Every structure is written in C-alpha cells, then in structure tokens.
All heavy atoms as a GROMACS GRO file, in nm:
protein
  594
    1ALA      N    1  -6.164   1.077  18.457
    1ALA     CA    2  -6.078   0.988  18.382
    1ALA      C    3  -5.934   1.017  18.418
    1ALA      O    4  -5.896   1.130  18.444
    1ALA     CB    5  -6.099   1.007  18.233
    2ILE      N    6  -5.854   0.914  18.418
    2ILE     CA    7  -5.712   0.927  18.450
    2ILE      C    8  -5.637   0.952  18.321
    2ILE      O    9  -5.653   0.881  18.222
    2ILE     CB   10  -5.659   0.799  18.517
    2ILE    CG1   11  -5.732   0.777  18.649
    2ILE    CG2   12  -5.509   0.807  18.538
    2ILE    CD1   13  -5.700   0.646  18.714
    3THR      N   14  -5.555   1.055  18.319
    3THR     CA   15  -5.472   1.083  18.202
    3THR      C   16  -5.328   1.057  18.239
    3THR      O   17  -5.279   1.101  18.343
    3THR     CB   18  -5.488   1.228  18.156
    3THR    OG1   19  -5.453   1.314  18.264
    3THR    CG2   20  -5.632   1.257  18.114
    4MET      N   21  -5.261   0.982  18.155
    4MET     CA   22  -5.120   0.951  18.177
    4MET      C   23  -5.037   1.041  18.088
    4MET      O   24  -5.068   1.059  17.972
    4MET     CB   25  -5.090   0.805  18.142
    4MET     CG   26  -5.168   0.703  18.225
    4MET     SD   27  -5.131   0.707  18.399
    4MET     CE   28  -4.970   0.635  18.398
    5GLU      N   29  -4.932   1.099  18.144
    5GLU     CA   30  -4.846   1.182  18.063
    5GLU      C   31  -4.767   1.094  17.967
    5GLU      O   32  -4.744   0.976  17.994
    5GLU     CB   33  -4.753   1.264  18.151
    5GLU     CG   34  -4.661   1.181  18.238
    5GLU     CD   35  -4.585   1.265  18.337
    5GLU    OE1   36  -4.646   1.355  18.397
    5GLU    OE2   37  -4.466   1.239  18.354
    6GLU      N   38  -4.729   1.152  17.856
    6GLU     CA   39  -4.658   1.076  17.753
    6GLU      C   40  -4.522   1.033  17.806
    6GLU      O   41  -4.449   1.111  17.866
    6GLU     CB   42  -4.642   1.163  17.629
    6GLU     CG   43  -4.606   1.085  17.504
    6GLU     CD   44  -4.713   0.984  17.464
    6GLU    OE1   45  -4.832   1.014  17.480
    6GLU    OE2   46  -4.676   0.876  17.419
    7SER      N   47  -4.488   0.908  17.787
    7SER     CA   48  -4.363   0.854  17.838
    7SER      C   49  -4.246   0.902  17.752
    7SER      O   50  -4.259   0.911  17.631
    7SER     CB   51  -4.367   0.702  17.835
    7SER     OG   52  -4.474   0.655  17.911
    8ASP      N   53  -4.135   0.931  17.817
    8ASP     CA   54  -4.018   0.968  17.739
    8ASP      C   55  -3.954   0.842  17.681
    8ASP      O   56  -3.986   0.730  17.722
    8ASP     CB   57  -3.919   1.048  17.822
    8ASP     CG   58  -3.870   0.973  17.944
    8ASP    OD1   59  -3.814   0.865  17.927
    8ASP    OD2   60  -3.888   1.024  18.056
    9GLU      N   61  -3.866   0.860  17.587
    9GLU     CA   62  -3.812   0.746  17.512
    9GLU      C   63  -3.730   0.653  17.600
    9GLU      O   64  -3.735   0.531  17.582
    9GLU     CB   65  -3.726   0.797  17.396
    9GLU     CG   66  -3.683   0.685  17.303
    9GLU     CD   67  -3.621   0.736  17.176
    9GLU    OE1   68  -3.638   0.853  17.141
    9GLU    OE2   69  -3.554   0.655  17.110
   10LYS      N   70  -3.659   0.706  17.698
   10LYS     CA   71  -3.577   0.622  17.785
   10LYS      C   72  -3.665   0.526  17.866
   10LYS      O   73  -3.634   0.407  17.876
   10LYS     CB   74  -3.494   0.709  17.878
   10LYS     CG   75  -3.402   0.631  17.968
   10LYS     CD   76  -3.320   0.724  18.055
   10LYS     CE   77  -3.232   0.646  18.149
   10LYS     NZ   78  -3.154   0.732  18.238
   11SER      N   79  -3.774   0.574  17.920
   11SER     CA   80  -3.860   0.487  18.000
   11SER      C   81  -3.931   0.384  17.912
   11SER      O   82  -3.957   0.271  17.956
   11SER     CB   83  -3.961   0.568  18.079
   11SER     OG   84  -4.047   0.639  17.993
   12VAL      N   85  -3.960   0.419  17.787
   12VAL     CA   86  -4.021   0.323  17.695
   12VAL      C   87  -3.923   0.211  17.662
   12VAL      O   88  -3.960   0.093  17.659
   12VAL     CB   89  -4.069   0.394  17.566
   12VAL    CG1   90  -4.109   0.293  17.460
   12VAL    CG2   91  -4.185   0.486  17.598
   13VAL      N   92  -3.796   0.246  17.642
   13VAL     CA   93  -3.693   0.143  17.613
   13VAL      C   94  -3.675   0.053  17.735
   13VAL      O   95  -3.666  -0.070  17.722
   13VAL     CB   96  -3.560   0.209  17.572
   13VAL    CG1   97  -3.448   0.108  17.565
   13VAL    CG2   98  -3.575   0.280  17.438
   14ILE      N   99  -3.674   0.109  17.854
   14ILE     CA  100  -3.662   0.028  17.976
   14ILE      C  101  -3.784  -0.062  17.993
   14ILE      O  102  -3.771  -0.178  18.030
   14ILE     CB  103  -3.640   0.120  18.099
   14ILE    CG1  104  -3.504   0.187  18.090
   14ILE    CG2  105  -3.653   0.041  18.229
   14ILE    CD1  106  -3.481   0.296  18.192
   15GLY      N  107  -3.902  -0.009  17.964
   15GLY     CA  108  -4.023  -0.090  17.971
   15GLY      C  109  -4.022  -0.204  17.870
   15GLY      O  110  -4.063  -0.316  17.901
   16ALA      N  111  -3.973  -0.175  17.749
   16ALA     CA  112  -3.962  -0.279  17.648
   16ALA      C  113  -3.865  -0.388  17.692
   16ALA      O  114  -3.890  -0.508  17.672
   16ALA     CB  115  -3.919  -0.220  17.514
   17ALA      N  116  -3.754  -0.347  17.752
   17ALA     CA  117  -3.657  -0.445  17.803
   17ALA      C  118  -3.719  -0.531  17.913
   17ALA      O  119  -3.697  -0.653  17.918
   17ALA     CB  120  -3.533  -0.374  17.854
   18ALA      N  121  -3.799  -0.469  18.000
   18ALA     CA  122  -3.864  -0.545  18.106
   18ALA      C  123  -3.962  -0.647  18.048
   18ALA      O  124  -3.966  -0.762  18.093
   18ALA     CB  125  -3.937  -0.450  18.201
   19VAL      N  126  -4.038  -0.604  17.948
   19VAL     CA  127  -4.133  -0.697  17.885
   19VAL      C  128  -4.058  -0.811  17.818
   19VAL      O  129  -4.095  -0.928  17.831
   19VAL     CB  130  -4.223  -0.622  17.783
   19VAL    CG1  131  -4.303  -0.720  17.700
   19VAL    CG2  132  -4.316  -0.528  17.856
   20GLY      N  133  -3.951  -0.779  17.746
   20GLY     CA  134  -3.872  -0.883  17.680
   20GLY      C  135  -3.811  -0.981  17.780
   20GLY      O  136  -3.812  -1.102  17.759
   21GLY      N  137  -3.759  -0.928  17.890
   21GLY     CA  138  -3.701  -1.015  17.992
   21GLY      C  139  -3.803  -1.104  18.058
   21GLY      O  140  -3.780  -1.224  18.079
   22LEU      N  141  -3.919  -1.048  18.090
   22LEU     CA  142  -4.024  -1.129  18.152
   22LEU      C  143  -4.074  -1.237  18.057
   22LEU      O  144  -4.097  -1.352  18.098
   22LEU     CB  145  -4.140  -1.039  18.196
   22LEU     CG  146  -4.113  -0.954  18.319
   22LEU    CD1  147  -4.228  -0.857  18.342
   22LEU    CD2  148  -4.093  -1.041  18.441
   23LEU      N  149  -4.091  -1.202  17.930
   23LEU     CA  150  -4.135  -1.303  17.833
   23LEU      C  151  -4.031  -1.414  17.817
   23LEU      O  152  -4.067  -1.531  17.808
   23LEU     CB  153  -4.162  -1.238  17.697
   23LEU     CG  154  -4.296  -1.171  17.682
   23LEU    CD1  155  -4.306  -1.102  17.546
   23LEU    CD2  156  -4.409  -1.271  17.696
   24GLY      N  157  -3.904  -1.376  17.814
   24GLY     CA  158  -3.799  -1.476  17.800
   24GLY      C  159  -3.796  -1.574  17.916
   24GLY      O  160  -3.785  -1.695  17.897
   25VAL      N  161  -3.806  -1.522  18.037
   25VAL     CA  162  -3.804  -1.610  18.155
   25VAL      C  163  -3.932  -1.693  18.161
   25VAL      O  164  -3.928  -1.811  18.193
   25VAL     CB  165  -3.784  -1.527  18.284
   25VAL    CG1  166  -3.804  -1.611  18.408
   25VAL    CG2  167  -3.645  -1.464  18.284
   26TYR      N  168  -4.046  -1.631  18.130
   26TYR     CA  169  -4.173  -1.703  18.137
   26TYR      C  170  -4.182  -1.813  18.032
   26TYR      O  171  -4.224  -1.925  18.063
   26TYR     CB  172  -4.289  -1.605  18.120
   26TYR     CG  173  -4.425  -1.670  18.126
   26TYR    CD1  174  -4.478  -1.711  18.247
   26TYR    CD2  175  -4.499  -1.693  18.010
   26TYR    CE1  176  -4.602  -1.772  18.254
   26TYR    CE2  177  -4.623  -1.754  18.016
   26TYR     CZ  178  -4.674  -1.792  18.137
   26TYR     OH  179  -4.796  -1.855  18.142
   27LEU      N  180  -4.142  -1.783  17.910
   27LEU     CA  181  -4.159  -1.881  17.802
   27LEU      C  182  -4.052  -1.989  17.802
   27LEU      O  183  -4.080  -2.104  17.768
   27LEU     CB  184  -4.159  -1.809  17.666
   27LEU     CG  185  -4.278  -1.717  17.639
   27LEU    CD1  186  -4.259  -1.646  17.506
   27LEU    CD2  187  -4.408  -1.796  17.640
   28PHE      N  188  -3.926  -1.953  17.836
   28PHE     CA  189  -3.817  -2.049  17.822
   28PHE      C  190  -3.760  -2.096  17.956
   28PHE      O  191  -3.674  -2.184  17.959
   28PHE     CB  192  -3.705  -1.987  17.738
   28PHE     CG  193  -3.750  -1.952  17.600
   28PHE    CD1  194  -3.775  -1.820  17.564
   28PHE    CD2  195  -3.770  -2.050  17.504
   28PHE    CE1  196  -3.817  -1.787  17.436
   28PHE    CE2  197  -3.812  -2.018  17.377
   28PHE     CZ  198  -3.835  -1.887  17.342
   29HIS      N  199  -3.806  -2.038  18.068
   29HIS     CA  200  -3.762  -2.077  18.202
   29HIS      C  201  -3.609  -2.070  18.217
   29HIS      O  202  -3.550  -2.150  18.289
   29HIS     CB  203  -3.811  -2.219  18.238
   29HIS     CG  204  -3.958  -2.234  18.226
   29HIS    ND1  205  -4.046  -2.174  18.315
   29HIS    CD2  206  -4.036  -2.298  18.135
   29HIS    CE1  207  -4.169  -2.204  18.279
   29HIS    NE2  208  -4.167  -2.278  18.170
   30GLU      N  209  -3.549  -1.976  18.148
   30GLU     CA  210  -3.404  -1.956  18.155
   30GLU      C  211  -3.376  -1.808  18.174
   30GLU      O  212  -3.428  -1.724  18.101
   30GLU     CB  213  -3.337  -2.002  18.024
   30GLU     CG  214  -3.332  -2.151  18.004
   30GLU     CD  215  -3.226  -2.215  18.090
   30GLU    OE1  216  -3.123  -2.151  18.118
   30GLU    OE2  217  -3.248  -2.330  18.132
   31LEU      N  218  -3.293  -1.776  18.270
   31LEU     CA  219  -3.258  -1.636  18.294
   31LEU      C  220  -3.175  -1.580  18.179
   31LEU      O  221  -3.194  -1.465  18.139
   31LEU     CB  222  -3.182  -1.624  18.426
   31LEU     CG  223  -3.146  -1.482  18.469
   31LEU    CD1  224  -3.272  -1.398  18.485
   31LEU    CD2  225  -3.067  -1.486  18.597
   32SER      N  226  -3.085  -1.661  18.126
   32SER     CA  227  -3.001  -1.612  18.016
   32SER      C  228  -3.084  -1.576  17.894
   32SER      O  229  -3.056  -1.477  17.826
   32SER     CB  230  -2.895  -1.716  17.981
   32SER     OG  231  -2.956  -1.838  17.943
   33THR      N  232  -3.187  -1.654  17.864
   33THR     CA  233  -3.275  -1.622  17.752
   33THR      C  234  -3.352  -1.494  17.781
   33THR      O  235  -3.374  -1.412  17.691
   33THR     CB  236  -3.373  -1.738  17.726
   33THR    OG1  237  -3.299  -1.858  17.712
   33THR    CG2  238  -3.453  -1.714  17.600
   34GLY      N  239  -3.391  -1.474  17.903
   34GLY     CA  240  -3.459  -1.351  17.941
   34GLY      C  241  -3.370  -1.230  17.922
   34GLY      O  242  -3.416  -1.125  17.874
   35VAL      N  243  -3.244  -1.242  17.957
   35VAL     CA  244  -3.150  -1.131  17.939
   35VAL      C  245  -3.131  -1.101  17.791
   35VAL      O  246  -3.130  -0.984  17.750
   35VAL     CB  247  -3.015  -1.163  18.006
   35VAL    CG1  248  -2.908  -1.062  17.969
   35VAL    CG2  249  -3.031  -1.171  18.157
   36ILE      N  250  -3.119  -1.204  17.710
   36ILE     CA  251  -3.102  -1.185  17.565
   36ILE      C  252  -3.226  -1.118  17.505
   36ILE      O  253  -3.214  -1.023  17.427
   36ILE     CB  254  -3.072  -1.319  17.496
   36ILE    CG1  255  -2.932  -1.368  17.536
   36ILE    CG2  256  -3.083  -1.307  17.344
   36ILE    CD1  257  -2.901  -1.509  17.495
   37LEU      N  258  -3.345  -1.165  17.542
   37LEU     CA  259  -3.466  -1.105  17.489
   37LEU      C  260  -3.485  -0.962  17.540
   37LEU      O  261  -3.538  -0.877  17.468
   37LEU     CB  262  -3.588  -1.190  17.522
   37LEU     CG  263  -3.602  -1.318  17.439
   37LEU    CD1  264  -3.727  -1.396  17.482
   37LEU    CD2  265  -3.609  -1.288  17.292
   38ALA      N  266  -3.441  -0.935  17.662
   38ALA     CA  267  -3.448  -0.798  17.714
   38ALA      C  268  -3.359  -0.705  17.632
   38ALA      O  269  -3.399  -0.594  17.597
   38ALA     CB  270  -3.408  -0.796  17.862
   39CYS      N  271  -3.239  -0.751  17.601
   39CYS     CA  272  -3.147  -0.670  17.519
   39CYS      C  273  -3.204  -0.650  17.379
   39CYS      O  274  -3.197  -0.539  17.324
   39CYS     CB  275  -3.010  -0.737  17.511
   39CYS     SG  276  -2.921  -0.738  17.666
   40LEU      N  277  -3.259  -0.756  17.320
   40LEU     CA  278  -3.317  -0.743  17.186
   40LEU      C  279  -3.437  -0.649  17.186
   40LEU      O  280  -3.454  -0.569  17.093
   40LEU     CB  281  -3.359  -0.881  17.134
   40LEU     CG  282  -3.246  -0.973  17.092
   40LEU    CD1  283  -3.300  -1.111  17.057
   40LEU    CD2  284  -3.170  -0.915  16.974
   41ALA      N  285  -3.520  -0.656  17.288
   41ALA     CA  286  -3.636  -0.567  17.296
   41ALA      C  287  -3.592  -0.422  17.316
   41ALA      O  288  -3.650  -0.331  17.255
   41ALA     CB  289  -3.729  -0.611  17.409
   42ALA      N  290  -3.491  -0.400  17.398
   42ALA     CA  291  -3.442  -0.264  17.420
   42ALA      C  292  -3.386  -0.206  17.290
   42ALA      O  293  -3.412  -0.091  17.256
   42ALA     CB  294  -3.337  -0.263  17.529
   43TYR      N  295  -3.310  -0.286  17.216
   43TYR     CA  296  -3.256  -0.239  17.088
   43TYR      C  297  -3.369  -0.217  16.988
   43TYR      O  298  -3.370  -0.117  16.916
   43TYR     CB  299  -3.155  -0.338  17.033
   43TYR     CG  300  -3.113  -0.304  16.891
   43TYR    CD1  301  -3.032  -0.193  16.867
   43TYR    CD2  302  -3.155  -0.380  16.784
   43TYR    CE1  303  -2.996  -0.160  16.738
   43TYR    CE2  304  -3.120  -0.347  16.655
   43TYR     CZ  305  -3.039  -0.237  16.632
   43TYR     OH  306  -3.004  -0.204  16.505
   44SER      N  307  -3.464  -0.308  16.984
   44SER     CA  308  -3.574  -0.298  16.888
   44SER      C  309  -3.659  -0.173  16.913
   44SER      O  310  -3.717  -0.119  16.819
   44SER     CB  311  -3.662  -0.422  16.895
   44SER     OG  312  -3.587  -0.536  16.861
   45ALA      N  313  -3.667  -0.130  17.037
   45ALA     CA  314  -3.746  -0.012  17.068
   45ALA      C  315  -3.684   0.115  17.010
   45ALA      O  316  -3.751   0.217  17.001
   45ALA     CB  317  -3.763   0.002  17.219
   46THR      N  318  -3.558   0.108  16.970
   46THR     CA  319  -3.492   0.225  16.911
   46THR      C  320  -3.506   0.227  16.760
   46THR      O  321  -3.466   0.324  16.697
   46THR     CB  322  -3.343   0.227  16.948
   46THR    OG1  323  -3.278   0.114  16.892
   46THR    CG2  324  -3.324   0.231  17.099
   47LEU      N  325  -3.561   0.121  16.700
   47LEU     CA  326  -3.574   0.114  16.555
   47LEU      C  327  -3.696   0.192  16.508
   47LEU      O  328  -3.792   0.210  16.582
   47LEU     CB  329  -3.586  -0.032  16.511
   47LEU     CG  330  -3.466  -0.122  16.543
   47LEU    CD1  331  -3.494  -0.265  16.499
   47LEU    CD2  332  -3.340  -0.070  16.476
   48GLY      N  333  -3.694   0.231  16.383
   48GLY     CA  334  -3.804   0.309  16.328
   48GLY      C  335  -3.900   0.229  16.242
   48GLY      O  336  -3.990   0.286  16.181
   49ASN      N  337  -3.884   0.097  16.237
   49ASN     CA  338  -3.974   0.016  16.154
   49ASN      C  339  -4.098  -0.027  16.231
   49ASN      O  340  -4.119   0.012  16.344
   49ASN     CB  341  -3.897  -0.105  16.097
   49ASN     CG  342  -3.836  -0.192  16.206
   49ASN    OD1  343  -3.870  -0.179  16.321
   49ASN    ND2  344  -3.745  -0.280  16.166
   50SER      N  345  -4.179  -0.110  16.167
   50SER     CA  346  -4.306  -0.151  16.231
   50SER      C  347  -4.282  -0.240  16.353
   50SER      O  348  -4.357  -0.232  16.450
   50SER     CB  349  -4.395  -0.223  16.130
   50SER     OG  350  -4.332  -0.339  16.081
   51PHE      N  351  -4.178  -0.323  16.350
   51PHE     CA  352  -4.147  -0.405  16.467
   51PHE      C  353  -4.104  -0.316  16.584
   51PHE      O  354  -4.144  -0.339  16.699
   51PHE     CB  355  -4.037  -0.507  16.435
   51PHE     CG  356  -4.003  -0.596  16.550
   51PHE    CD1  357  -4.094  -0.690  16.596
   51PHE    CD2  358  -3.881  -0.586  16.615
   51PHE    CE1  359  -4.064  -0.772  16.704
   51PHE    CE2  360  -3.850  -0.668  16.722
   51PHE     CZ  361  -3.941  -0.761  16.766
   52GLY      N  362  -4.027  -0.213  16.554
   52GLY     CA  363  -3.986  -0.118  16.657
   52GLY      C  364  -4.105  -0.046  16.717
   52GLY      O  365  -4.110  -0.022  16.837
   53ALA      N  366  -4.203  -0.014  16.632
   53ALA     CA  367  -4.324   0.052  16.682
   53ALA      C  368  -4.403  -0.040  16.774
   53ALA      O  369  -4.457   0.005  16.876
   53ALA     CB  370  -4.411   0.096  16.565
   54ALA      N  371  -4.408  -0.169  16.740
   54ALA     CA  372  -4.480  -0.265  16.825
   54ALA      C  373  -4.411  -0.280  16.960
   54ALA      O  374  -4.476  -0.285  17.065
   54ALA     CB  375  -4.490  -0.400  16.754
   55VAL      N  376  -4.279  -0.288  16.958
   55VAL     CA  377  -4.203  -0.301  17.082
   55VAL      C  378  -4.216  -0.174  17.165
   55VAL      O  379  -4.228  -0.179  17.288
   55VAL     CB  380  -4.056  -0.336  17.052
   55VAL    CG1  381  -3.973  -0.336  17.178
   55VAL    CG2  382  -4.047  -0.472  16.984
   56LYS      N  383  -4.215  -0.057  17.098
   56LYS     CA  384  -4.235   0.069  17.171
   56LYS      C  385  -4.372   0.073  17.236
   56LYS      O  386  -4.388   0.124  17.347
   56LYS     CB  387  -4.222   0.187  17.075
   56LYS     CG  388  -4.080   0.222  17.040
   56LYS     CD  389  -4.080   0.340  16.945
   56LYS     CE  390  -3.942   0.357  16.884
   56LYS     NZ  391  -3.939   0.460  16.780
   57SER      N  392  -4.471   0.019  17.168
   57SER     CA  393  -4.605   0.015  17.224
   57SER      C  394  -4.609  -0.072  17.350
   57SER      O  395  -4.669  -0.034  17.451
   57SER     CB  396  -4.702  -0.039  17.119
   57SER     OG  397  -4.830  -0.053  17.172
   58ALA      N  398  -4.542  -0.186  17.346
   58ALA     CA  399  -4.535  -0.274  17.463
   58ALA      C  400  -4.458  -0.206  17.576
   58ALA      O  401  -4.496  -0.214  17.693
   58ALA     CB  402  -4.471  -0.407  17.427
   59GLY      N  403  -4.349  -0.138  17.541
   59GLY     CA  404  -4.270  -0.067  17.641
   59GLY      C  405  -4.347   0.047  17.704
   59GLY      O  406  -4.338   0.071  17.824
   60SER      N  407  -4.425   0.118  17.624
   60SER     CA  408  -4.508   0.226  17.675
   60SER      C  409  -4.615   0.172  17.770
   60SER      O  410  -4.642   0.231  17.876
   60SER     CB  411  -4.573   0.302  17.560
   60SER     OG  412  -4.655   0.403  17.607
   61ALA      N  413  -4.675   0.059  17.734
   61ALA     CA  414  -4.776  -0.003  17.821
   61ALA      C  415  -4.712  -0.046  17.953
   61ALA      O  416  -4.770  -0.025  18.060
   61ALA     CB  417  -4.840  -0.121  17.751
   62ALA      N  418  -4.593  -0.104  17.946
   62ALA     CA  419  -4.525  -0.146  18.069
   62ALA      C  420  -4.492  -0.026  18.157
   62ALA      O  421  -4.504  -0.032  18.280
   62ALA     CB  422  -4.398  -0.223  18.034
   63THR      N  423  -4.453   0.085  18.096
   63THR     CA  424  -4.423   0.207  18.171
   63THR      C  425  -4.548   0.260  18.241
   63THR      O  426  -4.543   0.301  18.357
   63THR     CB  427  -4.364   0.313  18.077
   63THR    OG1  428  -4.247   0.260  18.015
   63THR    CG2  429  -4.330   0.439  18.151
   64LYS      N  430  -4.660   0.258  18.171
   64LYS     CA  431  -4.786   0.306  18.230
   64LYS      C  432  -4.832   0.214  18.344
   64LYS      O  433  -4.881   0.262  18.447
   64LYS     CB  434  -4.893   0.316  18.123
   64LYS     CG  435  -4.869   0.428  18.026
   64LYS     CD  436  -4.972   0.431  17.917
   64LYS     CE  437  -4.939   0.540  17.815
   64LYS     NZ  438  -5.032   0.540  17.703
   65VAL      N  439  -4.814   0.083  18.328
   65VAL     CA  440  -4.851  -0.011  18.434
   65VAL      C  441  -4.764   0.013  18.557
   65VAL      O  442  -4.813   0.014  18.670
   65VAL     CB  443  -4.840  -0.156  18.384
   65VAL    CG1  444  -4.844  -0.255  18.499
   65VAL    CG2  445  -4.949  -0.187  18.284
   66TYR      N  446  -4.635   0.034  18.536
   66TYR     CA  447  -4.544   0.060  18.648
   66TYR      C  448  -4.582   0.189  18.720
   66TYR      O  449  -4.584   0.194  18.844
   66TYR     CB  450  -4.400   0.065  18.598
   66TYR     CG  451  -4.300   0.090  18.707
   66TYR    CD1  452  -4.273  -0.006  18.804
   66TYR    CD2  453  -4.232   0.212  18.715
   66TYR    CE1  454  -4.182   0.017  18.904
   66TYR    CE2  455  -4.141   0.235  18.816
   66TYR     CZ  456  -4.116   0.137  18.910
   66TYR     OH  457  -4.026   0.160  19.011
   67ALA      N  458  -4.612   0.292  18.643
   67ALA     CA  459  -4.650   0.420  18.704
   67ALA      C  460  -4.779   0.405  18.784
   67ALA      O  461  -4.792   0.461  18.895
   67ALA     CB  462  -4.666   0.527  18.596
   68LYS      N  463  -4.874   0.332  18.732
   68LYS     CA  464  -5.001   0.310  18.803
   68LYS      C  465  -4.978   0.227  18.929
   68LYS      O  466  -5.040   0.252  19.034
   68LYS     CB  467  -5.102   0.242  18.711
   68LYS     CG  468  -5.239   0.230  18.771
   68LYS     CD  469  -5.300   0.366  18.795
   68LYS     CE  470  -5.442   0.354  18.845
   68LYS     NZ  471  -5.501   0.483  18.878
   69THR      N  472  -4.889   0.130  18.922
   69THR     CA  473  -4.855   0.050  19.038
   69THR      C  474  -4.796   0.136  19.149
   69THR      O  475  -4.832   0.122  19.266
   69THR     CB  476  -4.756  -0.062  19.000
   69THR    OG1  477  -4.814  -0.142  18.898
   69THR    CG2  478  -4.721  -0.149  19.118
   70LEU      N  479  -4.705   0.225  19.112
   70LEU     CA  480  -4.647   0.315  19.212
   70LEU      C  481  -4.753   0.406  19.272
   70LEU      O  482  -4.752   0.432  19.393
   70LEU     CB  483  -4.536   0.399  19.148
   70LEU     CG  484  -4.409   0.326  19.110
   70LEU    CD1  485  -4.311   0.423  19.046
   70LEU    CD2  486  -4.346   0.258  19.229
   71GLU      N  487  -4.845   0.454  19.188
   71GLU     CA  488  -4.952   0.541  19.236
   71GLU      C  489  -5.043   0.468  19.335
   71GLU      O  490  -5.078   0.521  19.440
   71GLU     CB  491  -5.033   0.591  19.117
   71GLU     CG  492  -5.148   0.681  19.153
   71GLU     CD  493  -5.231   0.718  19.031
   71GLU    OE1  494  -5.173   0.738  18.923
   71GLU    OE2  495  -5.354   0.724  19.044
   72LEU      N  496  -5.080   0.344  19.301
   72LEU     CA  497  -5.167   0.267  19.390
   72LEU      C  498  -5.097   0.232  19.521
   72LEU      O  499  -5.158   0.234  19.628
   72LEU     CB  500  -5.215   0.140  19.321
   72LEU     CG  501  -5.318   0.158  19.211
   72LEU    CD1  502  -5.344   0.027  19.140
   72LEU    CD2  503  -5.446   0.215  19.268
   73ASN      N  504  -4.967   0.201  19.513
   73ASN     CA  505  -4.893   0.171  19.634
   73ASN      C  506  -4.883   0.294  19.723
   73ASN      O  507  -4.894   0.283  19.846
   73ASN     CB  508  -4.754   0.118  19.601
   73ASN     CG  509  -4.681   0.071  19.725
   73ASN    OD1  510  -4.740   0.001  19.808
   73ASN    ND2  511  -4.557   0.112  19.739
   74GLU      N  512  -4.863   0.410  19.662
   74GLU     CA  513  -4.856   0.532  19.740
   74GLU      C  514  -4.990   0.565  19.804
   74GLU      O  515  -4.996   0.608  19.919
   74GLU     CB  516  -4.812   0.647  19.649
   74GLU     CG  517  -4.794   0.778  19.721
   74GLU     CD  518  -4.747   0.887  19.626
   74GLU    OE1  519  -4.645   0.866  19.559
   74GLU    OE2  520  -4.814   0.991  19.621
   75GLN      N  521  -5.097   0.541  19.731
   75GLN     CA  522  -5.230   0.575  19.779
   75GLN      C  523  -5.278   0.479  19.888
   75GLN      O  524  -5.333   0.521  19.990
   75GLN     CB  525  -5.329   0.576  19.664
   75GLN     CG  526  -5.468   0.621  19.700
   75GLN     CD  527  -5.558   0.628  19.578
   75GLN    OE1  528  -5.518   0.592  19.468
   75GLN    NE2  529  -5.679   0.672  19.598
   76TYR      N  530  -5.260   0.350  19.868
   76TYR     CA  531  -5.315   0.249  19.960
   76TYR      C  532  -5.212   0.180  20.047
   76TYR      O  533  -5.246   0.095  20.128
   76TYR     CB  534  -5.393   0.144  19.881
   76TYR     CG  535  -5.513   0.200  19.811
   76TYR    CD1  536  -5.514   0.214  19.673
   76TYR    CD2  537  -5.625   0.242  19.881
   76TYR    CE1  538  -5.625   0.266  19.607
   76TYR    CE2  539  -5.735   0.294  19.818
   76TYR     CZ  540  -5.736   0.306  19.680
   76TYR     OH  541  -5.844   0.358  19.616
   77ASP      N  542  -5.083   0.210  20.026
   77ASP     CA  543  -4.975   0.150  20.103
   77ASP      C  544  -4.985  -0.003  20.100
   77ASP      O  545  -4.990  -0.071  20.204
   77ASP     CB  546  -4.979   0.202  20.246
   77ASP     CG  547  -4.844   0.192  20.315
   77ASP    OD1  548  -4.742   0.194  20.245
   77ASP    OD2  549  -4.843   0.182  20.439
   78VAL      N  550  -4.987  -0.058  19.980
   78VAL     CA  551  -5.011  -0.201  19.959
   78VAL      C  552  -4.891  -0.287  19.997
   78VAL      O  553  -4.906  -0.394  20.055
   78VAL     CB  554  -5.049  -0.227  19.812
   78VAL    CG1  555  -5.063  -0.374  19.782
   78VAL    CG2  556  -5.177  -0.154  19.778
   79LEU      N  557  -4.772  -0.242  19.967
   79LEU     CA  558  -4.653  -0.325  19.985
   79LEU      C  559  -4.633  -0.372  20.130
   79LEU      O  560  -4.613  -0.491  20.152
   79LEU     CB  561  -4.530  -0.251  19.934
   79LEU     CG  562  -4.408  -0.334  19.905
   79LEU    CD1  563  -4.440  -0.445  19.805
   79LEU    CD2  564  -4.297  -0.248  19.850
   80PRO      N  565  -4.641  -0.286  20.232
   80PRO     CA  566  -4.626  -0.336  20.369
   80PRO      C  567  -4.738  -0.432  20.410
   80PRO      O  568  -4.718  -0.523  20.490
   80PRO     CB  569  -4.628  -0.211  20.455
   80PRO     CG  570  -4.590  -0.101  20.365
   80PRO     CD  571  -4.641  -0.140  20.229
   81LYS      N  572  -4.858  -0.413  20.354
   81LYS     CA  573  -4.969  -0.501  20.389
   81LYS      C  574  -4.955  -0.638  20.326
   81LYS      O  575  -5.012  -0.736  20.376
   81LYS     CB  576  -5.101  -0.438  20.342
   81LYS     CG  577  -5.135  -0.310  20.415
   81LYS     CD  578  -5.259  -0.245  20.359
   81LYS     CE  579  -5.285  -0.112  20.426
   81LYS     NZ  580  -5.398  -0.042  20.366
   82ALA      N  581  -4.879  -0.650  20.219
   82ALA     CA  582  -4.862  -0.779  20.150
   82ALA      C  583  -4.764  -0.869  20.224
   82ALA      O  584  -4.764  -0.989  20.203
   82ALA     CB  585  -4.814  -0.755  20.006
   83LYS      N  586  -4.682  -0.812  20.309
   83LYS     CA  587  -4.581  -0.893  20.380
   83LYS      C  588  -4.638  -0.969  20.495
   83LYS      O  589  -4.735  -0.952  20.550
   83LYS     CB  590  -4.468  -0.802  20.430
   83LYS     CG  591  -4.388  -0.748  20.316
   83LYS     CD  592  -4.275  -0.663  20.370
   83LYS     CE  593  -4.192  -0.610  20.254
   83LYS     NZ  594  -4.081  -0.531  20.298
   0.00000   0.00000   0.00000
C-alpha cells in the first residue's frame, strides 16, 4: 500500500487555491472568477470552522494528487512521451 506523508499547511492552502481556481474557470469560463475563487479558497483553508475543514480536505486531496502525478512522471517519464 502507498502511504502519503501528511501535507503541511502551506501546501494544503496552495492546493485549496488550485482547486478554487480550477472550479472558477471551469464553472464560469472566466479567468477573473477563477482568481477570485482561488483567493477565497486559500483564505478559507486558514479558517477553523467546518467550511475551512472542507476546503482543507479539498486542498489536501489536491496536494496528494499533485505528489502522485510527480511520482508517476518520475517513474514512467510521461511528460516527454505526451508531446
């Protein structure tokens, strides 16, 4: 089984911002809305309430996906093959 180390708070906030930005661009087809949602998600990840916990969970998942992507690219050298 693969065990992922616990993400530090900075990477979780960055992951939350990435999720917020992607959702904003995907749902509203506007870059400015994506930037606003990324900022809101990053701020929300610093809160201690239930919404902050949900955003932290999404940010943690995004961090784990990114780490796994880097691992797979390192292992199989996918990026040069995709070009």
